[in-house]
C-alpha positions in Angstrom: 107.0 -186.8 -59.0 108.9 -185.8 -62.1 110.4 -188.9 -63.5 112.2 -187.0 -66.4 114.8 -185.2 -64.2 118.4 -185.4 -65.4 121.1 -185.3 -63.1 125.0 -185.0 -63.6 126.8 -187.7 -65.2 130.1 -186.7 -63.8 131.3 -185.1 -60.6 133.4 -182.5 -62.6 130.2 -181.1 -64.4 128.5 -180.7 -60.9 131.6 -179.0 -59.5 131.8 -176.6 -62.5 128.1 -175.6 -62.1 128.4 -175.1 -58.3 131.5 -173.1 -58.7 129.9 -171.0 -61.2 126.9 -170.5 -58.9 129.2 -169.4 -56.0 131.3 -167.2 -57.9 128.8 -165.5 -60.1 125.3 -165.5 -58.4 126.3 -165.8 -54.7 129.3 -163.5 -54.6 128.3 -161.0 -57.2 124.4 -160.7 -57.4 122.8 -162.1 -54.3 122.4 -159.3 -51.7 123.6 -160.3 -48.1 122.1 -158.9 -44.9 125.4 -158.5 -43.1 126.7 -156.1 -45.8 123.7 -153.9 -45.9 122.2 -155.6 -48.8 125.3 -155.5 -50.9 126.8 -158.8 -52.4 130.0 -160.1 -50.8 132.2 -159.1 -53.8 131.0 -155.6 -53.6 133.3 -152.9 -51.7 
């Protein structure tokens, strides 16, 4: 077990990173099966 892990000190920091992940990686980069391998934000 890694005891040197560091978490978020504020909810705002966690929310910022989660929002960035959803808007950047999940919607623009990650391919989705239901769209034939396209990211959700792609037409």
